[in-house]
C-alpha positions as CSV (number, residue, x, y, z in Angstrom):
1,M,0.0,0.0,0.0
2,T,1.3,3.5,-1.0
3,G,-1.3,5.7,0.9
4,T,-0.4,6.9,4.4
5,T,-2.7,7.6,7.4
6,T,-2.7,11.1,9.0
7,A,-3.0,11.2,12.6
8,P,-5.7,13.8,13.7
9,T,-4.2,17.4,14.7
10,G,-7.2,18.9,16.4
11,P,-7.1,19.2,20.0
12,P,-7.9,16.4,22.3
13,T,-11.3,16.1,23.6
14,T,-12.0,15.7,27.5
15,S,-15.1,14.3,29.4
16,V,-15.8,18.0,30.2
17,S,-15.4,19.5,26.2
18,R,-19.0,20.8,25.7
19,T,-20.8,20.3,22.2
20,P,-21.8,23.2,20.0
21,R,-25.7,22.5,21.3
22,Q,-24.5,22.9,25.0
23,I,-22.5,26.1,24.1
24,W,-25.5,27.5,21.9
25,R,-27.9,26.4,25.2
26,R,-25.7,28.3,27.6
27,V,-25.5,31.5,25.5
28,Q,-28.7,31.8,23.7
29,G,-30.8,33.4,26.7
30,L,-27.8,36.4,26.7
31,L,-27.9,36.9,23.0
32,L,-31.6,37.1,23.5
33,A,-31.5,39.5,26.3
34,V,-28.8,41.7,24.1
35,L,-31.2,41.5,21.0
36,V,-33.9,42.8,23.2
37,L,-31.9,45.9,24.4
38,V,-30.7,46.7,20.9
39,V,-34.1,46.5,19.4
40,A,-35.5,48.8,22.2
41,G,-32.7,51.1,21.7
42,I,-33.4,51.7,18.2
43,T,-37.1,51.9,19.2
44,L,-36.7,54.6,21.4
45,A,-34.1,56.4,19.5
46,A,-36.8,56.5,16.4
47,V,-39.8,57.4,18.8
48,N,-37.6,60.5,20.1
49,S,-35.9,61.4,16.9
50,D,-38.5,64.0,16.9
51,G,-36.8,66.9,18.3
52,G,-38.5,66.8,21.7
53,H,-36.8,68.9,24.3
54,G,-38.9,68.4,27.3
55,R,-41.7,69.9,29.5
56,L,-43.2,73.2,28.2
57,D,-41.0,73.3,25.8
58,P,-42.2,75.0,22.6
59,R,-39.9,73.0,20.4
60,S,-41.0,69.7,22.0
61,T,-44.1,67.4,20.7
62,D,-44.2,65.0,23.6
63,P,-47.5,65.1,25.5
64,Y,-46.0,67.4,28.4
65,G,-44.3,69.7,25.5
66,S,-45.7,73.0,24.0
67,R,-45.1,72.6,20.6
68,A,-48.6,72.7,19.4
69,V,-49.4,76.2,20.8
70,A,-46.4,77.6,19.4
71,E,-47.3,76.6,16.0
72,L,-50.9,78.0,16.4
73,L,-49.1,81.3,17.7
74,K,-47.0,81.2,14.6
75,D,-49.8,80.8,12.0
76,R,-51.4,84.1,13.9
77,G,-48.4,86.2,13.2
78,V,-47.1,85.9,16.5
79,S,-42.9,85.2,16.5
80,V,-41.9,82.5,18.9
81,D,-38.3,82.9,20.6
82,V,-37.1,80.5,23.0
83,V,-34.0,81.8,25.4
84,T,-32.3,79.7,27.9
85,T,-30.5,82.6,29.5
86,L,-31.3,85.4,31.9
87,D,-29.8,87.8,29.8
88,G,-31.5,86.7,26.8
89,A,-35.0,87.1,28.8
90,T,-34.2,90.4,30.3
91,G,-32.9,91.9,27.2
92,A,-36.1,90.9,25.2
93,A,-38.4,92.5,27.4
94,G,-40.2,95.4,25.7
95,P,-43.8,97.0,24.8
96,D,-44.6,94.6,22.2
97,T,-43.4,91.5,23.8
98,T,-44.7,88.7,25.8
99,L,-42.3,87.2,28.4
100,L,-43.2,83.6,29.3
101,V,-41.3,82.4,32.3
102,A,-41.7,78.6,32.2
103,G,-39.9,77.8,35.5
104,P,-39.9,80.8,38.0
105,N,-39.5,78.2,40.9
106,V,-36.1,77.1,39.7
107,L,-34.5,80.7,39.5
108,T,-32.4,81.7,42.0
109,P,-33.3,84.6,44.2
110,Y,-30.6,86.7,42.3
111,Q,-32.5,85.7,39.0
112,R,-35.7,86.9,40.2
113,L,-34.5,90.1,41.4
114,R,-32.9,90.8,38.0
115,L,-36.1,89.7,36.1
116,R,-38.4,91.8,38.2
117,E,-36.0,94.9,37.6
118,A,-36.4,94.5,33.8
119,T,-40.2,93.7,33.7
120,D,-41.1,96.3,36.6
121,G,-41.0,99.2,34.1
122,A,-42.1,97.6,31.1
123,T,-45.3,97.9,29.3
124,G,-45.4,94.4,27.8
125,R,-46.9,91.3,29.2
126,T,-45.0,88.8,31.8
127,V,-46.6,85.4,32.0
128,L,-45.2,83.3,35.0
129,L,-46.5,79.7,35.1
130,A,-47.2,78.1,38.5
131,P,-45.1,80.6,40.8
132,G,-44.9,79.4,44.3
133,A,-44.8,81.7,47.1
134,P,-41.1,82.6,47.2
135,A,-41.2,83.5,43.3
136,V,-44.4,85.4,43.8
137,D,-43.0,87.6,46.6
138,L,-40.1,88.6,44.1
139,L,-41.8,88.5,41.1
140,A,-45.1,89.8,41.5
141,P,-45.1,91.2,45.3
142,T,-48.5,92.6,45.5
143,A,-49.9,88.9,45.2
144,N,-49.7,86.2,47.6
145,A,-49.7,82.5,46.8
146,A,-52.3,80.0,48.6
147,R,-52.4,76.5,48.9
148,S,-53.1,74.7,45.6
149,V,-56.2,72.4,44.3
150,P,-56.2,70.0,41.8
151,V,-56.5,70.8,37.8
152,A,-59.9,70.4,36.8
153,A,-62.7,72.1,34.0
154,R,-63.5,75.1,35.7
155,P,-65.4,78.3,34.4
156,A,-63.9,81.7,34.2
157,V,-66.2,83.7,36.6
158,C,-64.6,86.9,35.6
159,D,-64.8,90.0,33.3
160,L,-61.4,89.3,31.6
161,P,-61.9,89.0,27.8
162,A,-59.6,86.3,27.0
163,A,-61.1,84.1,29.9
164,R,-64.8,84.8,29.1
165,N,-64.1,84.1,25.2
166,A,-62.4,80.8,26.0
167,G,-65.0,79.8,28.6
168,T,-64.2,76.5,30.7
169,A,-60.8,75.4,30.9
170,D,-58.2,73.0,32.8
171,M,-57.3,75.5,35.7
172,G,-56.3,74.9,39.1
173,G,-53.1,74.3,40.6
174,I,-51.8,77.2,42.9
175,R,-54.4,80.0,44.0
176,Y,-53.3,83.7,44.4
177,T,-54.7,86.6,46.3
178,T,-54.1,90.2,46.1
179,D,-54.9,93.5,47.5
180,V,-54.7,95.3,44.3
181,R,-58.2,96.4,43.4
182,E,-57.4,96.7,39.5
183,A,-56.6,93.0,39.5
184,T,-58.5,90.6,37.6
185,S,-59.4,87.2,38.9
186,C,-60.4,84.0,37.2
187,Y,-61.3,80.3,37.4
188,P,-61.8,80.7,41.5
189,H,-62.1,77.6,43.5
190,D,-63.6,78.6,47.1
191,G,-63.1,82.2,46.4
192,L,-59.6,82.2,45.2
193,P,-58.7,82.4,41.4
194,S,-56.0,80.3,39.7
195,L,-55.4,82.8,37.1
196,L,-54.4,86.6,38.1
197,V,-54.0,89.3,36.3
198,L,-51.9,92.3,37.8
199,P,-51.7,95.6,36.3
200,G,-48.7,97.2,35.7
201,H,-47.1,100.5,33.9
202,G,-49.1,101.7,31.0
203,T,-50.2,99.0,29.2
204,G,-48.2,96.1,30.9
205,D,-49.2,93.6,33.1
206,T,-48.3,90.4,34.8
207,V,-50.1,87.2,34.6
208,L,-50.1,84.4,37.5
209,L,-51.1,81.1,36.0
210,G,-51.7,78.5,38.6
211,S,-50.9,75.4,36.4
212,P,-49.5,75.0,33.1
213,D,-51.8,72.3,31.9
214,I,-53.5,74.4,29.1
215,L,-49.9,74.6,27.4
216,Y,-49.5,71.0,27.5
217,N,-49.6,69.2,23.8
218,D,-52.3,66.7,24.9
219,R,-54.3,69.2,26.5
220,L,-54.7,72.0,24.2
221,D,-57.7,70.5,22.4
222,Q,-59.6,70.0,25.4
223,Q,-62.4,72.7,26.9
224,G,-61.3,76.2,26.1
225,N,-57.6,75.5,26.5
226,A,-56.4,76.4,23.3
227,S,-58.2,79.5,23.1
228,L,-57.2,80.8,26.6
229,A,-53.4,80.0,25.7
230,L,-53.7,81.7,22.2
231,Q,-55.3,85.0,23.8
232,L,-53.0,85.2,26.9
233,L,-49.7,84.7,24.9
234,G,-50.8,86.2,21.8
235,S,-51.4,89.6,23.0
236,R,-48.4,91.0,21.5
237,P,-46.8,90.2,18.4
238,H,-43.7,88.6,19.7
239,L,-43.3,85.9,22.3
240,V,-40.1,85.2,24.4
241,W,-40.3,81.8,25.9
242,Y,-37.8,81.4,28.8
243,L,-37.0,78.0,29.9
244,P,-34.4,78.5,32.8
245,S,-31.2,76.4,32.5
246,L,-28.8,75.4,35.0
247,T,-26.1,76.2,32.4
248,D,-27.0,79.9,32.7
249,P,-24.1,81.6,34.2
250,S,-26.3,83.8,36.2
251,A,-27.6,80.7,38.1
252,T,-24.2,80.8,39.9
253,E,-24.5,84.4,41.0
254,G,-26.1,85.9,44.3
255,G,-26.5,82.1,45.6
256,P,-28.3,78.9,44.6
257,A,-31.6,78.4,43.2
258,G,-34.0,77.4,46.3
259,E,-32.0,79.1,49.0
260,D,-35.0,81.1,49.6
261,G,-36.8,78.3,51.2
262,D,-39.2,77.5,47.9
263,D,-40.3,74.0,47.8
264,S,-42.8,73.7,45.1
265,S,-43.8,70.6,46.1
266,D,-45.7,72.2,48.8
267,E,-47.4,74.3,46.5
268,G,-48.5,71.8,44.0
269,V,-46.1,72.6,41.1
270,E,-45.5,69.4,39.3
271,G,-41.6,68.8,38.1
272,E,-40.5,72.7,38.8
273,S,-38.1,72.7,41.5
274,G,-35.6,70.5,43.3
275,F,-32.9,67.9,41.9
276,I,-35.7,65.3,41.1
277,G,-37.9,67.7,39.3
278,L,-34.8,68.4,36.8
279,I,-34.4,64.9,35.8
280,P,-36.6,64.3,32.6
281,S,-39.4,62.1,33.1
282,G,-38.2,59.6,30.9
283,W,-34.9,58.9,33.0
284,L,-36.8,58.5,36.1
285,W,-39.0,55.5,34.2
286,G,-35.8,54.1,32.6
287,T,-34.1,53.8,36.1
288,L,-37.3,51.9,37.4
289,Q,-37.4,49.5,34.7
290,L,-33.8,48.7,35.0
291,A,-34.0,48.4,38.8
292,L,-37.0,46.1,37.9
293,A,-34.9,44.0,35.6
294,A,-32.0,43.5,38.0
295,V,-34.6,41.8,40.5
296,L,-35.8,39.7,38.1
297,A,-32.4,38.8,37.1
298,A,-31.5,38.0,40.6
299,I,-34.7,36.0,41.2
300,W,-34.0,33.8,38.1
301,R,-30.5,33.4,38.9
302,A,-30.6,32.8,42.5
303,R,-29.7,29.4,44.0
304,R,-32.8,27.3,44.6
305,L,-32.7,24.2,46.8
306,G,-33.6,20.9,45.1
307,P,-32.3,17.2,44.9
308,L,-29.0,16.4,44.2
309,V,-28.0,15.4,41.1
310,T,-24.7,13.6,40.0
311,E,-22.1,15.4,37.6
312,R,-19.2,14.0,35.7
313,L,-15.8,14.6,37.1
314,P,-13.5,16.1,34.7
315,V,-10.7,13.9,35.9
316,A,-10.5,10.6,37.6
317,I,-8.9,11.3,41.1
318,R,-7.2,8.4,43.2
319,A,-8.0,8.1,46.8
320,S,-4.7,8.3,47.7
321,E,-4.1,11.8,46.2
322,S,-7.4,13.1,47.6
323,T,-6.5,11.9,51.3
324,E,-2.8,13.3,51.0
325,G,-4.6,16.6,49.7
326,R,-6.9,16.7,52.6
327,A,-4.2,15.9,54.7
328,R,-2.0,18.8,53.8
329,L,-5.1,21.1,54.3
330,Y,-5.4,20.0,57.9
331,R,-1.7,20.4,58.4
332,K,-1.8,24.1,56.7
333,A,-4.4,24.9,59.2
334,N,-3.0,23.0,62.2
335,A,-6.1,21.2,62.4
336,R,-4.8,18.2,64.6
337,D,-8.1,17.8,66.4
338,R,-9.8,17.3,63.2
339,A,-7.2,15.0,61.6
340,A,-7.4,13.0,64.9
341,T,-11.2,12.7,64.9
342,T,-11.6,11.4,61.3
343,L,-8.5,8.9,62.2
344,R,-10.3,7.5,65.1
345,S,-13.8,7.6,63.4
346,A,-12.5,5.6,60.3
347,T,-10.7,3.1,62.6
348,R,-14.0,2.1,64.7
349,V,-15.9,2.0,61.6
350,R,-13.5,-0.6,60.2
351,I,-13.3,-2.7,63.1
352,A,-16.8,-2.7,64.2
353,P,-18.1,-5.1,61.7
354,L,-15.1,-7.4,62.7
355,L,-15.9,-7.4,66.2
356,G,-19.8,-8.1,65.4
357,V,-20.5,-4.5,66.2
358,S,-23.2,-2.7,64.0
359,P,-21.9,0.6,62.1
360,R,-24.3,2.6,64.0
361,D,-22.8,1.5,67.3
362,A,-19.5,2.2,65.9
363,E,-19.4,5.5,67.7
364,S,-20.7,4.3,71.1
365,P,-17.9,3.5,73.8
366,E,-20.1,1.4,75.6
367,V,-20.6,-0.9,73.0
368,L,-17.7,-1.0,71.1
369,L,-15.1,-1.0,74.0
370,P,-16.3,-4.3,75.6
371,A,-16.3,-6.1,72.3
372,L,-13.0,-4.9,71.7
373,S,-11.7,-6.1,75.3
374,A,-13.0,-9.4,74.6
375,R,-11.6,-9.8,71.2
376,L,-8.0,-8.9,72.3
377,T,-6.3,-11.3,75.1
378,A,-3.8,-8.8,76.1
379,P,-4.9,-4.9,74.8
380,A,-1.7,-2.8,74.7
381,G,-2.6,0.4,76.5
382,D,-5.6,2.4,77.0
383,L,-8.5,1.8,74.5
384,T,-10.8,4.4,75.6
385,A,-7.9,6.8,75.1
386,L,-6.9,5.4,71.9
387,L,-10.2,5.4,70.4
388,F,-12.2,8.0,72.0
389,G,-9.5,10.4,73.7
390,R,-8.6,13.9,73.3
391,A,-6.6,15.7,70.6
392,P,-3.2,15.1,70.2
393,A,-1.1,18.1,71.5
394,D,1.8,18.1,68.6
395,D,2.2,16.8,65.4
396,A,4.6,14.1,66.9
397,A,1.7,12.9,69.3
398,L,-0.7,12.6,66.0
399,V,1.5,10.6,64.4
400,R,2.1,8.2,67.2
401,L,-1.8,8.2,67.4
402,T,-2.0,7.0,63.6
403,T,0.8,4.3,64.2
404,Q,-1.2,3.1,67.4
405,L,-4.2,3.0,65.1
406,D,-2.9,0.9,62.6
407,A,-1.5,-1.6,64.9
408,L,-4.8,-2.2,66.8
409,E,-6.6,-2.6,63.4
410,R,-4.1,-5.2,62.3
411,E,-4.4,-6.8,65.7
412,V,-8.2,-7.1,65.5
413,R,-8.0,-8.5,62.0
414,T,-5.2,-11.2,63.1
415,S,-6.8,-12.1,66.3
């Protein structure tokens, strides 16, 4: 024969080598989880790719955004500019301008004072959305903030043309009081209004709106919300939409926000102040979902008690190697007491059947010692101390004990 046989060159397989099917079964759950995360990320990116910016943002199409009212105002010839700095807001104040402050409660006292100075002598309109008591004290000192009430469909009940034309609207939130006789109060609850118009210099005025709900995208088409929003914000040809930002340099001047004790949660202002209020709602829901997923994963991967199962050992270990390994562990830990107990127990178990003693009585001195004394004609040493005595004091004593136990077992077997 001229052919040759080529020996296989691949790596040798062992008893623990995994088959492709086993590997696939172990990783398919992880791959599925990664796939779900990728699909969810792509879906969220696609849903949020519409340029949404956040709550009360005129560029956002989210339910709590305000793009719908901004587009309606533009259709009626009102220009809408978004500013995120105090300088941009104060510089835009003028007779032909409506300044909407979307977050008066997150402004610092310094920012509120500057804003008040810029708008106090202006003949334009200033609209404050749900200002709490500290914000009202600085931005509209002739008014006071009272306890809040739930937002609901409420009748206007006032002489303000914008409110009469709009009729019932989703109003509520913070209510206000004032001693100014020329002020106009609308949408009252228990006698206190949630819409208050304070007169200013000339044709200027300040509007306190107890709740921003009429400006949300998902509420604009309900009740008379759209009509009221358009009339309040469209009275001038130019609208400046001020969204306070933490990146505004003026926020670090004159002290941090909230040092004047502003707690808008007590006033019913939703998501306007505090660290949690500054976090987008999507991040809060995402964190909650991740925490729930972590809990479910922990429950899934947790150890569960069940019946014992047999597993193949990766290699065959000889008994002598196992014994030698355990002995080294005992020596390293100076566990002479455990080593002596193991040696004595093994000796008692092996000689018990030779003496006619059942294995369950091998640990009983009252049964084992009399049978052993009867078997041996002249026992060497104290059998009680040998089989049931104290732990050796040192390694030499442990070696002597081992020798004596071996001698005793040989004597029992040959007697």
